[in-house]
N, C-alpha and C positions, 0 to 999 in steps of 0.2 A: 201538516201540523207545524205550528210556529215554534220558533227557537225557544221561547220562554217555557212552553209546555214540555218540550223535550228535556230542557234543563231541570224542570221540576220533577219529571219522572225519574231522571237520573239521580237526583238528590234523594228521592223517595226510596229507590232501589238501594242506593248506597247506605241510606239510613237503616234499611231492613237488614242488610248484611252486617252492619255495625252492631245492631241490637242482638242478633243471634250470636255473633262472635263474643259479645260481652257475656251472654248467658252461658255459653259453653266454657268461657274462661272462669266465671265465678261460681258455677254450680259445683257442689262437692263431687270430687272424682272418686266415687266409691265403687262404681261398676266398671269393669274393664271388658274389652271386646272379646276376650277369651273366656268369659264367664266368671272370673274371679271377682269377689266382692271384698274390698279391704275394710276390715272392722277396726283394726288398730294400725295407725299410720305413723305413730311417733310424734304427731303434731298437735292432735286434739284428743281429749279424753273420750269424746263421743257420748252418745246417749245409751244408757244401760238401765235396766232394773237392778235394784240393789238388795242384798240380804246381809245385814250387819253393816258395820261402819269401819272402813279402812281409808288411809290417806292416799288413795289413787290420785296421781297427778302426772303431768308431763315434765320430764327432766332429762336433759342431754339426749333428746331424740328418742325417748322411750316412755312407755306407760309404766309407772313405778309405784310400788307400795312397800312400806317398811314399818308400819305400825297400824294398830287397830284398837277399837274399843271393845272391852269385854274379853272373855276367854274363848268364845266360840269362833271357828273359822268364818271368814266373810267372803262374799261373792259379788261380782258384777255379772249380770246376765243379759244376753241379747234379747231384744224385744221381739225378734222374729223366731219362728220355729222352723226346724229343718228335719228332713226325713233321711234322705240319702245324700251324702256330701263328702267332700275332701276338705280338710283344714290344713293349712300350712302356717306354722308359727315360728318366730325367732324369739328366743328368750334367754335371759341371764339370771342365774340364781347364786346366792352365796351359800356357804356350808350349812347354815341354819334354816334355809328356806324350806317351807312346807307350802306347796302350791300345787296347781294342776289345772288341766282343762277338762271340764265336766261336760259331756255331750249327751244329747237326747234326754234332757232333764224333764221328768214328768210332773214335777211339783216345784215351782220356783219359791215357795215358802218353806221348803225343806230340802235343801240341796245337799246331797251326800252320795256315797257310793251305792246306796239302795235305790235312790230315785233317779240317778244318772249313771252313765259309764264314766268312771274317773280315770283319766289318763294322767298318771301321777308325775309330780316333780317333787321328790322328797328323798334326798340322798341319805338321810339319817333315820329312815323309817325302821322301827323296831323289827318288823318282818320284811326284810329287803326283797324278798321275791315279789312283793307288790309295791316296791319303791319306784324310783325314777325309771321310766320306760315301760312300765306295766299298766294294765287296766285292772284296777283293784277288784279282786274276787272273780275275775274273768280270764285274764291272761297274765301268767307269771313271767318274770325275767330271771335268768341264771347264767352268768353273774349279773348283778344289777349294775348298769352303767352309771357314771357320775356326771352331774351337770354343773357342779359348783365351780365358780371362778372363771367361767368362759361363756361366750355366746354359743347357743345350741339351736338346733332345728328339730321341730316335730312335723311329721307328715302323717296325718290321721285320716283314715278312710272308713266310713260306715256305709255299707251298701247292703240293704236287707239285713240278714243276720250276720254277715261277714264283717269283721272288725280287724283292721290292720293298723299297726303303729310302727313308724320308722323314726328312729332317733339318730340324728347326725348321720343319716345315710344308711344305717343298719336296721334291718327289721327286728323288732323286739317282741312284737305280738302279732300273731295270725290266728284269730280265734273265731268261733261261731257262737252267737248268743242272741236269742230272740226275745229277751225279757223286755227290752225297751225299743220302740220303733220310731219315735219322733219327739221333738221338743227343742227348746232353745239350748244354747250352750253357754257355759259360764267359766270365768277365770276366778281362781281361788287365791285368797291371801290368808295364811294362817300364822306364819312366823318368818323371821329372817328378812331377807330382801329379795324381791322378785321384780324383774323388768321384762316387759314385752315390747320388742322393737317393731314387730310387724306381725299381724294376724290376718289371714285371708281365708275365706270359705268359698267353695264352688259347689253349688247344688248339682247332683248327678241325676 
């Protein structure tokens, strides 16, 4: 084999490595080797279905909303549906915030605690047993933990009928409910200021 052909093959191989390297570098890094999928990364709003209109945007490394159109709560909803999963979320709320993570939603045109499991973020809920840390109408908290004014974490697991919520490292809900089995999940904005710095999901 002459030297020109060898050099040509070498250049072709180098070019192949370079192309794959570029693809790996530029492709969205949403799936990780341990099975976690990053839905909110603090850099891009991402693609969501929407119910209602709120001013979701990226600010200071977080997905933020602080105003909406109309009186009804608003939602951004994942385009994928999930059955059994674990969600990890980092969020910040002010004292007036009414928000939450709604899981296994059965109807994306009517998102509420009847069509989804509502993992609440609502320090001023009139019935505090279903406020922050609770799953509305499924798992109560007593006393209700407070989220306002600091970064918090949620660790939410739904596996079969078993639902577990861990707020800032403390288990607040451990319940069984088989009403809803599968669906997308949604982030709510109803009032105040809510920020999500990181949200990940891992199918189980």
